[in-house]
N, C-alpha and C positions, 0 to 999 in steps of 0.2 A: 887705332895707330894715333903718334900724338899732332895736336893742331899745330898749325903753320900759321904763324904771326905775320902781318902786314903793318909798315906803318903807312897808314894812309893820308896821314898829315900831311906826308910830303907829295902826293899825288898834286897835278897842277889845278889850281884853282882855290886849294887852301889858304885863308888869310890869316890865321892865328900864329904867331912866333913867342905869345906870351903866356896863354893859358887855355886850356879847354876845362871846362868846369863839370859839363852835363854830357849824357848823351841817351838817346832814346831810340828803339826800333818802333818802325812803323806796326801799327796793330796788323795791317796785311802784310808782313814780311815777307811770308811766303810767296808772296805772288809779286809784290812789287820792289822787295831787296833795297827798302829805303832807310836809311841812319838819318838823324839827325842831331846836331854838336851845337852846345852853347860854348862860347867862347870869347877871348878879347882881343883884340884887334891890338897891331902895331900902336895905332895913335892913342891907345885907350878905352877905345869904345867897343860896348857888348854888342853880338852879334847872335844870330841865327843860320846856321848851315846845314843844307842839306847833301848826303852823298849818296849815290847809286851804286851798290856792288854790280850792277850788271855792267854799267858803263865804266866803272871805277873812275870815275870822274867826280867833280863837286859841283853843285848850286848852277849856274847858267850852263856851263860847260856839261853838265847831266840833265839838262832842258829843263829848268828851273829858273826860268826867267826872274830877275828881279832878286834872287840871292845871292849873298848872306844878308837877312834883314837885320840893319841896324834896330837894336831896342834901347841902346841908350846913348847918347853922342858923349864923346870923350868930354867932359868940363871941369876938369881938375880936383875933383871931389874925391878921389880914391880908387884904387883897384877892386875887381872883381873875387870878391872872398869865396863863395861858392854859388853854385847854380842849379838847378832842377828843371828839367823839363818832360811834358806830357804831350802825345801826339794825339790827336782826332782820331777818330777810326775811319776817318775818308781813306780812300785809296789816293795815297801819295803819288804814285807813280803816274794817275790821270790828269782832269783839268785841275790847274793852280788854282782857280777859285772855292775848289774846296779846300785847299791846304789849311790844317788849324792845329795850333800848338800855344799850351800854355807854358809859359815860363816863370821859375820863382828865383830870385836874387839876394844874394847877400854882398852890398857892397861896403868895402873897409876903408874906413875914414872919418867915424866920428859923427855927428847928429846931420852934418849936410847930408855925407851919404847915409845915413837910415832913411832920412826923409825919400830918396830914389831908389831904396830897396824894396821889394814887395812883387808881387803878381801883375804881369804882364802876357796881355793875348796877343798872338801874331795870327791876323786872318790873311790869308793869299799872302801878300807883300806888303802889308802893313801892319807897325805895331801899336798898341795901345794898353794904356797903362790899366788894372784891374781894380789894386790895391795897391798904396803905397804907403809908408812911413812905416813899415816893420819889415825886418830880416825875414826873408823864408826860406826854410831848409829844404823843403822837400814838397812838391806838387805832386797829385795823382787826379785823372780824368777817364769818368766810365763811358763816357760819351754825352750823358745827360746832366751830370753832376760832379763837382769840383771841391777837393781839398785841399789844402795845404798846411805844414807843420812848420810853426814858427822856429827862427833860429835861435832867439835871446830868450824863450820861455817855453812853458810846455802848452802853448796854445795850439789850437786848431782851428784854422779858419775854414769855412765853405761856405760856397754858393750852388742854388739851386737851380739857377738861370743863367749860366757863365756865358751865354752866345747871347744876351740882351745885349742893344747896345749900350747900357751903362747896367750892370751886373749888381745884385745886391748881394755883398759878402757880409755873414755873419760868423759870431765867434763862438766856439764851446760853451755850454754854460756853465757859471759860476761855480766853481769847487768840482766840476765835473769834466776835466780836461786829463789828459792821460799824467802818471805819474812822473815826476822828472823834474829837470831843471832846464831844459831847453834839447836843441839838434831834434826836433821832433822827425819821423820818417815817418809818414802816411803810404798807404795803399788800398786798393780795392780788393776782398775778398769776397766775390760774388756781389750780394747789398750789402757785405759789412765792411766797414772801415775799419784797419786794423794800423797799429802805432806803435811804434819803440821811440823811446827817449833817452837822453843822456843825463849824467850827473845824481845827485843822490836822489834815492827816492826813486830813482829811474824803472821802466819797466815796460812791458808787452802788455797794451793794453786794446779792447775792440770796442765799437761802437755801432750800433745796429737803427741807429735814427739818422744817418749822412755825416756823422761826427760831429752831433749836436752834444752827444754825453760819452762819457768812457769809463770802462771798468777796468781795473787793472786784473790780468789773470793768470802771469807768468815770467820769468826772467825778474822777481821785483827786487829791487837792491834796495833792501830794509833790514834790520833786525829787530827780532822778538824778544828784547831784552825785559822789557815790562808788559807783560799783561795784566791789564788792570780792571778790566771787566768782562762780562758777559752775560749776555740775555738771550732768553729761548721764547718762541712762540708756543702758543696754548696747545698746538697739535704735534709738538716737539719736532717739526720738519725745517724749521727756520732757526739757525744760531747766529749769533750777532755777538764778537769778538771785538774789544778794543784792547789797541798793542801801541807802544811806544820805545821809541830805542832812546829815550832821554832826550830828545830832541824834538822829532817827530812824530805825531800821532798817524797809526793807521787803521782804518775800521773795516773789517771783514765781516763777509756774510756768506753763510753757506745755505746752498738750497736745489740739491744737494751738494755742489761743487764749490769751491772757496772762491771767493773773488775781492778784491778791496773795491768798495764803495766809497770811499771817501779817504781823504789825505790831507793833514793839515801840518804847516809847518809851524815851527817853535811852539806846539801844543803837546802836553802832557798829562798824565794822570785825570783821564775821562773816564765817565760813565755813562752807560746806556741805560732807556727805560724805552720800553714799550707800551702802547695803549692796550689796554686788557682787553678791547673787544675786537683790535684789529692789528696785528703784530708788522704790517706793513706801514706804522704810523711809528716812527723812529726818533726818539729825541738823545742828543747829544752835547754833554756838558764837562769844561774842565774844571774840576774841583778848585776851588782856589780863584777862579776866574771868573768874569760874568757874561762870557757869550754861551749861548744856548742855540744849536745846530738843530733844525726841524727837517725830516724828509717824510712826505706823504706816501711816496711808494718805496719803500723799502730801502732806501738809499740808489736805487736802480738810476735813476732821471735827474732827480731835484733834490737837493739841500739850499735852506734858505737860513743865515743864521743872523739873530736879534740880539741885542744888551739887555740883560736882565737888571734890575735895581740893586739886586743883592750880590755878593760875591757868594758863589755857590761851594756848599758843604754836600748838599745831597738834592736829590731831585724826585718827585712822585709824579706817577702820570694818572689822572684819573680819568681821562676820555681823549679820544685823538685830538680835540681842542684845548680842554683844561690838563693844566698841571701845575705843581708848586715848586719853591725853592727855599730850600731852607739854608740861612748862614749859618756860620759857625758862632755869630752874636745871636742864636735862637730866636730869631726871626724870620718871618715866611710872608713870600709874596706871591699871588695867582695870577695865572693868565687863562684868559676865555678864547682866545685866537691864536692858540698852537707857538706861544712866544712874541707875537708880534708887539703887543704891549703888555705891561705888569702893571699888577697894582699897589694899592699902598701898602707897605709893610707892616705886618701884625707882631705881635710880641705873643710866643707862644707861653709867657710865664715861667721857662724853666730859666735859672740863673744863665746872666747875661755871659758871654763867652763861652756857653758849654752844647749850643747844638751841635747834635752828631748826626742822626739820622729822620728820615720820615717817611711815611708810607701812606698810600692811601687804603681806606678801609672802606669805599664806596662812594656815591655821590655823597658830598659835601662831610664826609667822614675822613679824618686825617689821625695820625700817632705820628708822635716825636719822642723820640729818645736822646737823652743829653749824655754827656763824659762823665757826668757824676751819678749816674746810678737812678735818675729819675725820667718820668714817661709824661707827655701832657697830650691831651687829644682834643679836639676840636669837632662838632657836631653841625657846624653851621657855614664851613667852607671857608676858613679861615676867617670868619669874623670875630670870633672869641676863642678862647683859649682856656681848658683847665688842667691843671698839673696835679697830678694823682699824689696826694702829702707826704704817701711812705715811699722811700726808696725801696729799689727790688731787693737788696739786701744790704748791709751794714757799710760795706767797704765796696761796692758796685763802681765799675767803671764805665765804659764807653758801652750804652745800650743799644741792645736790638732788640725791634720789637714788633709782632706782625698782628693783624688779627686773625679770627678763627673765619673757616669758610661761612661759618652761617653768621658773622656779626652782625649781618642788617638785624636779626631777632634776636639772638641771643648778647651781643655786647661784649664778648669775650674775648680777651687778647692775651698775647702769650711773650714773656720778657724773658732777657737773660743779657749778662755784661761777658765781656772781655777780662774778667778778672778771674785767675784762677782759683779752683775750690769753692764755685757758685754753684748756682740751681739755673735750672730752667722754671718758672712762675707763670701763675696764670692770676687774672682781675678781670670782675666782671663788673662794669663800669655800671656804676647808678645801685650796686649790690654790697660788692666787697668793700671790707673795710679792713683787710690787710693782705698782702700778695699770700697765692698758694703754692708750696712747694711741689711743682709735680714729677720731680727729678727722683730716684731711688738715691739716695747718699751725693757725696760731692763732687765736683766735677775735677779731674786733674789738671784741663786746660781751661782756655776761656773759650767762650761763643764768639763765634764771630759772624755769624749768619743764620737765620731763621726764616723758614717757610712753611706754607700749608697748602696740603694738596688735596682735596675731596675729606676723607675722615682723618687725614693724615697730617703731624705734625713735624717737621726736621729739623735738627739742629746741629750746626756745623762748628765741631770741638776742634780747636788746636793747641796743641802742648807745645809749646816752644823747648822744654827742657828735654823731651822725647824728638824733639821734630816730626810730629807725626799730625796727623787730622783724622777723627772720627767721625763719619758723617751716623748719628743716632737718629730713630724713627720710634715714634708713639703713635699708635692706631687709635687711641683712645682719648687725645688730648683734654676733652671737655668733664670726662671721668676720670683722670690720671691723679693718684695722690702719691704722695712720696715714697708711701709702703706696697705700690704696684708694679708690676714687673711687664708694664706695658711697653717700656724704652727696650730698643734692639739696636744694636751696632750693624750699620747696614753697609759699609766701607770705611777701609782702614789705610790711609796713605802715607809714604812718606814724604815730606815737604823740602823745601829750597827757599832760603831768603822771603820767605811769607811774610809782610808785614799787615795784610788783613784779607784775607780769605772771606769767599761770600760765597753762599749756598743760592742757587738759581734754579726754581724747578718750573716746569708747565704743568698744566691742569689737566693733565693724562693721567691713569691711575698706573 
């Protein structure tokens, strides 16, 4: 049957004719039939009222002496724009000394109104401010912990001791609020806090630590316009993907379901690098910028951003704490503390302005490729660099260079460029006097990525004219020659709007 609705604000004892902004039913509603309402009285005061469905009466007439409770007196600052209320788990139909409610308020009317917006606690018949100075859009209480969503940002506030005389209120960790711009709605789902937001990049997010950190899991308002980088753990079980919509960044993690573990406004063109011994140690950098973000836990709960001494062209990670940044000017700076501090930049001896890519070849060993066909290397952790005197080919462009898996003992490196018609070549540091061509014939497209995996070398060819990518595999790269038949096309795909594809391999065969 259709429900029957009654206009209960016309029952005797109701005091608002201006606005009712929030309702909440008692947690014990099945027994006590109690409902609470936050409203604004005729004189502009904000109050908490209680209604009994059993008696069909409000406040004192229903036996709630001292109700409605005034939360804010009218002071001419502004009007109640929105409110939320969460009731304590005690039986509201019993002793009034056990009555407990938390109220979140947004007062409309400029800075003065913002100063009295916030969280208020109503215990028995008295009101006390818990947090002021910020508009609160929603509030939730599970009987022990309190969470509240901001009205003008994506911040979530929390208190583990909301019943204390002076409750401590914290806000979510930096960079780990739910995605979105504001009007955060929070709720408890068992021991998990869930949140929904409004505005650009808004999302449905979850927190498993009482609202301290959030990850976006669904209903995400973003566009995967540019997929700028991907990184894979050694066991292949975790994948990171960086995307942007031309304005804002999203960093996604799949383990095995996708979550957005970081969102950055006004940030694009980011690259991801993982520590070789631990894929939970993640570095993220914006190409052309100087911010390096680091997470020690796969982006799950912590991100820290630090400023680098150089503008980032590329980033190489040697270990959890040691990383190197290459600039477009072909200089390199090193961090020993996960990006907190960066050392004095050193020249790679590549031509100034030609820095393109950098890769770690093990402890203190680095390789760098230029935009004009040259490779340089360091064997002392960036203290000095040597440029290989010969270009990888006469008209080479942007160089990709990687070490052999046994580089520590054989000092073999592989290189190629994005110039169509080129080759994949090999050099043994300290032994070679010229680059050895190890690909049969010439490539129709350019090489945009190289990777080694156990016995194999992979090369990602992109042919712009054919709008096609080919992933080539060589199973004996240290022995391959231009006359060998060791290269095989492993995958062929059509591409759209590819500017700089990259091959990323994990270490599993």
